[in-house]
N, C-alpha and C positions, 0 to 999 in steps of 0.2 A: 565608430566601433561601441557598441553598448557595454554597459558594466566594466568600465574601464578598472573600477575599482576592485574588480576580482581578480586581475591578473598579478601573478609574482612580481616582486619588485625586479629580478632578472629580465623577466619577459618584457616588462613595461621599459625598462631601462633601453632594451634592445629596440624597441619600436620607436621610442624618441630619439635615440641616437641615429636611427634610420630614417627617421622624419615620417613615418608612417602615422604617428601619432604626435601631437605637440606637448611639450611641457604644461602650456597652459591648460589644454584639454584634460591633462591628467590631475591638474590641480583643482580645475573646477569639478571634476567628478568626485574628487575627494571632498571637497567643501559640500557639494550636493548631498553626498552621503553622511557627512558629519550633521547636517542639518535635518535629513530623514531620520536617523537613527540615535544620535546624541541625546535627545531630550529622554529616551527611554532608560538609558545607562549613565548618563553623566560621567563620560570618561574622560572628554576633553572639557577643561574648565576655563581655559583661555584661549582666544585665537582672533587673528585680524585677517580677514579675508583679502583685504587690499595688499596686504604685506606678503600674503601667499603667492597671490597672483603676480606681483612684482617679482617674486624670486624666480617664478616660472618663466616669465617674459625674459629674465637675464639668460637662463639657459638656452632659450630659443634663440635669442640674438647670438648667444656663443656658437650655437650649431650653425646658423646663417654665415657667420664669418669663418666657418671650417674650424673652429676650435674644438677641443675636446673638453666637454664639460665635467668629466669625471665618471666612474663607474657607477654612480646612483644618478644619473642624468635625469633630471625631472622627477625623480621617485619621491612621491608625497610620505613624509614620516611625522611621528610626533616626538615630543621631549617632556620628559617628566619635570613636574613643577619645582623640583628641590636642585635643578642645575641651572646656573646662571645662562641666559639668553638676553642678549642686550636690547634694552626697552622695555623688559617683561619683569614683573616682580617674580623673585624667587621665595615663593610662599612656604614651600615645603608643607603645605596643607595647615598652616597656623595664622590665625588673625594677626599675631603680633609681627608678622613678615609681610602684610599685604602691601605696604608700602616700600618695601625692600627691592627697588627697581636697580637690576644689574645695569652696569654701564659697558660692559663687554661680554664676550661669549665664553663659557667654559671651553676648554680645549676640544672636548668631545664634540660640540656644537660646531665649532670652527672645522673641525675635521670632516663632519658630515656635510656641511656646506660646501667646503672645497671639493668634495666628490660629487657634487651637483644635487644632493638632496634638497628637497623644498618642504620646509617645515610647515604643516597645516595647523598645529595646535599644541597646546601643553596640558599634560595628562595627570589626573588627580593622585593623590597620596594620602595615607592617613597622617594624622598629624605627628609632625617630627620624623614622619617615615618609620614609626615604632612597632606597626603592627602588620598582620597578614590578613588584615580585613580594612577595605579602603573608605573610610568616612572620616569627616572632620566638621569642625564648626564653621569654617570659612567655605568651603566648596560644597558641602554636603556628601551624600551617600553615593558611590559607584556600584553598579549592577553587573553581575555576570551575565553576559548575553545569552549563554546556553541554559541558565536556570537562577531566576532571581533569589531563589530561597537559599542558595549557597553563596559562600565568598568569591569574590573574583581575584583573590588573594591579595597581598600587599607585601611590600609597600608600593610596588610599581603596579598596582591593581587597575589603575585608569590605563596605563600602556598596554597591557594585556586585554583589557576589554575593547579598547580601541581597534586593535589590529584583529581580533577576532571578528568584530562587526564590520569590519571593512573600512575603518577610518583610518587612512593611511595604510602603507604596505609593510613598513618597518617602525616598530617602537622602540625608543630609547628606555632604558630603566637603569636602575642602581640596585646593589645587592651588598648587604653587611650581615645578613642571617638568612638569605633566601628570597630576597626581594625582587630578583628576576625570575629565578626559577620556579618558585611557588606560583605566582601568577600565572605563568605559563601553564604550569600542571592544571590550576583550577580551572583556567579558559579553555583548555584543550589546543594549545598552540606549542610552539618551542621557545625557549629561552636559554641563553648563555651567559653564565658567569665566567668571564675570563680570568686568568691569572693574575695576581697582583703585579702591577707594573705594566701589564699589556696596553692598557688604554689610558691615556694621560687624563689626570683629573686636576681641576682647581676651580674653586669658587671665589672670585675677588670680592664679590658682595658680603661674604660671610669671613669671620674669624678663621684663622688656621684650625684644623681639627687636632684633637688630641692623637697621643701615638696610636690608640688602638684603632679608630677608625681609618688613620692614615695608612695602616698596613693590613686591613682586613676589607675596606669598602671598595667597590669597584662600579664602573659604567659597562654596559653591555646592551645586546640587542635582543628583541623579542620579535618573532615572525611566524608567518604561516607555514614556511618550508625551512629545512635545514640549509638548503641552498642559499635562501636569502639571508640566513643567520650568518653563513660564511661571508657573503658579500657585504654585509654591515659590518662585520668584525674587521675586515680589511680596510673599510673605510674610517671606522673609528680609531683604529691602532696606530696612526701616524704620530710621528714624534711632536712633541711639543716642550719646549724648554721649561714651560711653567711648573711641569711636574718632575720633582726630583726622584720620584719612585719609578718613572718610566723606563722601560728596559728595551733595547734594541734587539730583542731575540727575534729569529725568522719566524714567519707565520706558518711555514712549512717545515717540519723538522725531519730527521732521516727516517727512511723506512723502517716499519717494525713489522715482526710476524703478527699476523692477526690472531692474537691470542686474548681471550676476554675472560676475566673472571665475572661470576654473578654472585650476589650475596642477598638472601631473602630478608635477613634481619640482621641488619649493621648495628654492631655494639649492642646486640641482645635486643633490638628495638621490637615492641610488639607490634606487629604489622597484619593488618587485615587480609583477607583471603584473595579479594579482587585486586589489591596491589601485588601480592606475592605471586598471583597468577600473570599479571602483565610482565613482572620482570622475567619468570619462567618464559612466558611468551617471547620475550624480546630475546633471550638466549636462543631460541629456535629460529628466529628470525636471522640473528647472527650466523648460525651454523648453515642455514640455507645460503647464505651470501658468500660462504667459504671461510669463514671464521672458526677457530677451535674454541670452545667454551667450557670452562671449569667451575663447578658450583664450590664456592668457599664459604666456611662458616667462621674461620678466624682471620681477622684483619687487623692491622695496626690500630692504635687506640683510636676510638671514634666518639664515644661517649664523653671520655676525658675531653677531648677536642671541642665538643659542644660546650661543655661547662666552662673550659676557659675563656672560649669566645665570649660566653656572655659577661664574663667578667672584663674583658678587654673593651667590651663595646659600651657597658652601662656603669660600670664601677668608678672608672676615670672621669672625674668632674660629675659625679652623681648629684651632688648638690644643687649645682648650676642648673642641669637638667630637669630636677624635680621642682626647683623654684619656676623655670619657664613653663612647664607643664601645669602648675598650680595657678599661674597668671593666666595662661591659655584657657584653662579649666575644661580641658578636652577628656572626657572620661575614659577613653581606650589609652590615651597616652599615659594617665594618672595609673591606670590598672596595671599597665606595664611596669612602671617606675616602683609604684608601691608593691607589686609583687615580687620584686627582686631588691627590695630595701635591706632586707637583712643580710643577703650576700654582699650588696654593694658597701654597706657601712662596716664588714668585716675585712674589707681588703684595705691593707696599709702598704706602705712603699715596698716593703719586703716581700709581702704577698704578690703584689703586681710583678716585681722584678723575677720572682720566682715563675710566675705565669709565662713571661717572655722567654725566660731560660728554658722552662719546659717546652716551648714552642719549638725550638730547634731540634729537640730531641724527636718530637712527632713528625715533623717535617721530613727528617732524615729517615724516619720508618717507613713512612709512607713513598718516600723517593726510592728506597730499597724494594718494596713491594711492586712498584711500576717497573723495576728492571725485569720483572718475571712477566707481568700481565701489561699489554698496551692499555687496556682500560678495565675498570671495573663497572658493572652494571648493578644498580640497587634501586631500592624505592626512594622516590622523591620525599615520601611522608609515610609515617605508619598508617595513615587513614585515606579514604577518599577526601576530596575538598570538603571544608567544614561547613556546617550550617552557619547562615550568617550570624554574626555576633557571638559565636559560642565562647569564646574567650571572657566575655563579660557577664555570662549567665550565672557562675558562682566560682568558687576557689577550685572546686574538683575540675571543672570544665577548663578552668586558665591552666592548672597543671597539666591536664590532659593534652591541650594543644600545643604545649610547650615541650613536652615529652615526644609526641609524635612528629614533632617538627627537627627532631635530631639530626636527620640528613641535610636539612637545609642549613643548620646553624654551625655545624661541626667543619664543613668545608672551608668556609673563609679564614678559620684559625690556621689551616694547613697551607692555604694559599694555592691550592690546586684549581683547575679549571672544572666546571660541572655544566653539563647540558641536560636540560628537561626535554625529552621529547614524548609527545601526547601520542598513546597508541591506540586509543578507543574511547568507548563510552560504555557505562554502566547505567542503563536507562539513557538519561540524558546528562549524567554526571561524567565529566572526564576522568580518565585514568591514564597513566604513563609510567615512565622510569627516568632515573637520573644515570647519567653517563659521566664518570670522572677519570681523568688520566693524569699523567705527571705534569709538572709545572711546565708552562709556555707549549703544552702539547693539545692546544684546542684542536689542531687539526686532525688529531685522534679521535677526539669526543665526535667531531663532525663526521669522520670517515664511518664510526660505528653509528652514528646516529642516522645517516643517510639508509644505511643496511637496514636500521630499524623501522624507519619511516617508509620504507618501500613494501613492507608488510602491511601498511593500512594505517590511516590516520583520521580522526574526525574530519568531517567536511569543515571548510572554512573558507572565505568568511560566511557568516550566516546572519539571517535577521533576528535581531534580539528576541527572544522568548520573554513574553511580557507576565505569565504567571504560570 
């Protein structure tokens, strides 16, 4: 079969289970694709072909013995460089960690391997995973395959770039302020930020995280079809005792009336016409699929949630983060931290406690909102994907980027799942929507996402555009 790398993960796994294709053939096709296109986009920054082929051979051997290799039987995937994978450095895009070699896998890596996935390589991230632009002093720049003049997103920019260009069928990403959803948006694919506790997390190679990242950072999948996002979620979400935040919530919740809200300017966000048009169009797609759709202008606190999320993320341990960024010397990481220095240094224990207390109020308000609506569809960002390195242009541009990203930043604070669905192109620049549901109702995000996806999405995978 030609162009195995073009298949969906679901279709490829079915071929491998039926033995019309072998896992080795799929792995070799992924490696060949990596060799062909990765030099142009620098999405994968570490890979070992012999290890990839050995994983694939193990899947084929299991099938030969009549064993079930798992739902992702032989499917090539990628892993982000900020997650432990035994034998590889957990660099998180920084020189300071280039020799920090993991001795064990993170739970999400173990879960993907148990499901039969074959890891092709490790994908790039901005230094310390701080930005929505993927570049660092260790691994270099990652390019957007659709248009190198715009960001591939961040911090899982390598993940989204890889899957868009056909390097792997599913990409692992992490998200503390949009780092799965925004790269998917920027590259014209789909990305799911699950609820807190849905996918187990732990990096033994690193110190325990502060409480802010513990309760707001998650792993999740990026893929070219919503069905593949669902398939990956089910594989990733299995129990692991190493994560005390993991929750044994069912992956499919009770049936809900298909009633969706759409909000064009959440939290008063200034939103460009191309993006509001995409939200309106998504509402029409849902209506054609049998959903009732209601436009709303008033929603529970959203701008406040974004402001509080930045405090939880960057204020706790700020001095240590700034010291590490200064030792690394990465301009982007330093811009993020220095751009929030006044806020970070204003947070004392009382203010931090107040933010955590306020979180309960906001989560309750959003939970009540989702008693009325199964999902809400909103902009993923106030703008189309940003020009490359916009946040480093000047202070006004830095503030513009952080303001436009309110829908990305707010969601982790309230702990709800969010799915970015790509819906089209403006010229060659992707556009899409974000779907949010109540806690542990990723199934509703995916249900609405498939209805929106059915109305048309950008073609992928693609050959990278070079200029």
